[in-house]
C-alpha positions in Angstrom: -35.9 123.7 176.9 -32.1 123.4 176.7 -30.8 120.1 175.5 -28.1 118.7 177.8 -25.5 116.2 176.4 -25.9 113.0 178.4 -22.1 112.6 179.0 -22.0 116.0 180.8 -24.7 115.2 183.4 -23.9 115.4 187.0 -24.7 112.4 189.3 -28.1 112.4 190.9 -27.8 112.5 194.7 -28.6 109.2 196.4 -31.7 110.5 198.1 -33.1 111.5 194.7 -32.4 108.1 193.2 -34.1 106.4 196.1 -37.2 108.6 195.8 -37.3 108.0 192.1 -37.2 104.2 192.5 -39.9 104.4 195.2 -42.1 106.6 193.0 -41.9 104.1 190.0 -42.2 101.0 192.1 -45.9 100.5 191.4 -45.4 100.4 187.6 -48.4 102.9 187.2 -48.3 106.3 185.6 -46.7 108.9 187.9 -46.1 112.6 187.5 -42.9 114.1 189.0 -42.5 117.8 189.3 -39.1 119.6 189.6 -39.5 123.2 190.8 -36.7 125.8 191.5 -35.5 129.3 190.7 -34.2 130.2 187.2 -30.8 128.7 186.7 -31.1 126.0 189.4 -30.5 123.2 187.0 -34.0 121.9 186.6 -33.6 120.9 182.9 -30.3 119.1 183.6 -31.8 117.2 186.5 -34.8 116.3 184.5 -32.5 114.9 181.7 -30.5 113.0 184.4 -33.7 111.5 185.8 -34.9 110.6 182.4 -31.6 108.7 181.8 -31.9 106.9 185.2 -35.5 105.9 184.6 -35.0 104.9 181.0 -36.2 106.8 177.9 -38.5 103.9 177.2 -40.3 104.4 180.5 -40.1 108.2 181.0 -40.7 111.5 179.3 -39.8 115.1 180.1 -42.6 117.7 179.6 -41.2 121.2 180.7 -43.6 123.9 181.9 -41.7 126.4 179.6 -43.7 125.2 176.6 -46.5 127.4 178.0 -44.6 130.7 177.7 -46.9 133.1 175.9 -45.8 134.0 172.4 -43.7 137.2 172.2 -46.4 138.9 170.2 -48.9 138.3 173.0 -46.5 139.5 175.6 -46.0 142.7 173.7 -49.7 143.1 173.3 -50.2 142.7 177.0 -47.2 144.9 177.9 -45.4 142.2 179.7 -42.4 141.5 177.3 -40.0 143.1 179.7 -41.1 140.7 182.5 -41.0 137.4 180.4 -40.6 134.5 182.9 -43.0 136.1 185.5 -46.0 134.0 186.5 -48.4 136.0 184.3 -46.4 135.5 181.2 -47.4 131.9 180.9 -50.6 130.1 179.9 -50.9 128.6 183.4 -54.5 127.3 182.8 -53.2 125.5 179.7 -50.4 123.9 181.7 -52.7 122.7 184.4 -55.0 121.3 181.8 -52.2 119.4 180.2 -51.1 117.9 183.6 -54.7 116.7 184.1 -54.7 115.0 180.6 -51.3 113.4 181.4 -52.6 112.2 184.8 -55.7 110.7 183.2 -54.0 109.2 180.0 -54.9 105.6 179.8 -52.4 102.8 178.7 -54.7 102.1 175.7 -55.4 105.7 175.0 -54.1 108.3 172.5 -50.8 110.1 172.4 -50.9 113.4 174.3 -48.9 116.2 172.6 -47.3 118.9 174.6 -45.5 122.3 173.5 -41.8 122.9 173.9 -40.0 126.2 174.4 -37.1 126.8 172.0 -34.6 129.1 173.4 -32.9 129.8 170.0 -36.0 131.5 168.8 -37.5 132.4 172.3 -40.8 131.0 171.3 -43.0 127.9 172.2 -43.6 125.3 169.6 -47.0 123.5 169.7 -47.1 119.7 169.6 -43.4 119.2 169.8 -43.4 116.6 172.6 -45.3 113.3 172.2 -46.2 111.5 175.4 -47.0 107.9 174.7 -49.8 106.1 176.6 -47.2 103.5 177.7 -45.0 106.2 179.4 -44.8 105.3 183.1 -43.1 108.5 184.4 -43.8 112.1 183.2 -41.1 114.5 184.5 -42.2 118.1 184.4 -40.0 121.0 185.4 -40.5 124.7 185.8 -40.6 127.7 188.1 -44.2 127.8 189.3 -45.3 124.2 190.0 -46.0 125.2 193.7 -47.3 128.8 193.1 -50.6 129.2 194.6 -52.0 132.2 192.8 -54.6 131.9 190.0 -54.6 128.7 187.8 -51.2 127.8 189.0 -52.8 126.7 192.3 -54.1 123.6 190.5 -50.7 122.3 189.3 -49.5 120.7 192.5 -52.6 118.6 192.8 -51.9 117.0 189.5 -48.4 115.8 190.6 -47.5 112.8 192.6 -44.4 114.4 194.0 -42.8 117.8 193.7 -39.0 118.2 194.4 -37.5 121.6 195.0 -34.1 121.9 193.3 -31.8 123.9 195.5 -28.4 125.5 194.6 -26.1 128.2 195.8 -27.5 131.5 194.6 -24.2 132.9 193.4 -23.6 129.8 191.2 -27.1 130.0 189.9 -26.9 133.7 188.9 -23.6 133.1 187.1 -25.2 130.4 185.1 -28.1 132.7 184.3 -25.8 135.5 183.1 -23.9 133.0 180.9 -27.2 131.6 179.5 -28.5 135.0 178.6 -25.3 135.8 176.8 -25.4 132.5 175.0 -28.7 133.5 173.6 -27.8 137.0 172.4 -27.7 139.5 175.2 -24.6 141.5 176.0 -22.9 140.9 179.4 -24.4 144.1 180.8 -27.8 143.4 179.4 -27.6 139.8 180.8 -26.7 141.1 184.3 -29.5 143.6 184.2 -32.1 141.0 183.2 -30.9 138.7 186.0 -31.1 141.5 188.6 -34.4 143.0 187.3 -36.4 140.1 186.2 -34.9 136.7 187.2 -34.1 137.8 190.8 -37.7 138.8 191.8 -39.0 135.6 190.2 -36.4 133.6 192.2 -37.6 135.1 195.5 -41.2 134.3 194.6 -40.2 130.7 193.8 -38.1 130.3 197.0 -41.2 131.1 199.0 -42.9 128.0 197.7 -40.0 125.7 198.9 -41.9 124.7 202.1 -44.6 123.0 200.1 -42.3 120.6 198.2 -42.3 116.9 199.1 -38.4 116.9 198.9 -35.6 119.3 198.6 -32.8 118.1 196.4 -29.4 119.8 196.6 -28.1 120.1 193.0 -24.8 121.3 191.5 
């Protein structure tokens, strides 16, 4: 997960704020999913929603914490496709969502993993979700994917929003991100074209199953 400085956050569209308020109106635990193609701004939106809801009431739990470790990706021969659906512990992610959905106000803390881009590895137990947390915001590529264990994710979520953005802007962001974390400009463009683009098309096909489409910049 990339940390976003609060002062640099774009404004949340009015329709998104209205849905957020309606979702939290009951005061009970709710799970909100943000899905979209790589580079759509899911992490930024999650941080903005966290700020809007209040850090004392909400917590962000990204799907990216369930990336398989690099050593396992190499063993499976999938390292060159990192980010594809079969490069995550999808069953583990769905199991975590179920735990978060069933977490009781007087229960135990639930710990979730976090993906650290600076080392390109997940870190176990890095995110603590308190029993008192009213809103859990989870964001990732495959929340509406319907193949294998992924198919169980949507049922654990109260709402899923598809984060939409102009593809040219999104791909520019991706190239810049890959360069920021060590790839050359050419290697970054090749990765976007060969790995991120096929994943983006797969994710776009799930848009019709979202509760809401939020245009993001």
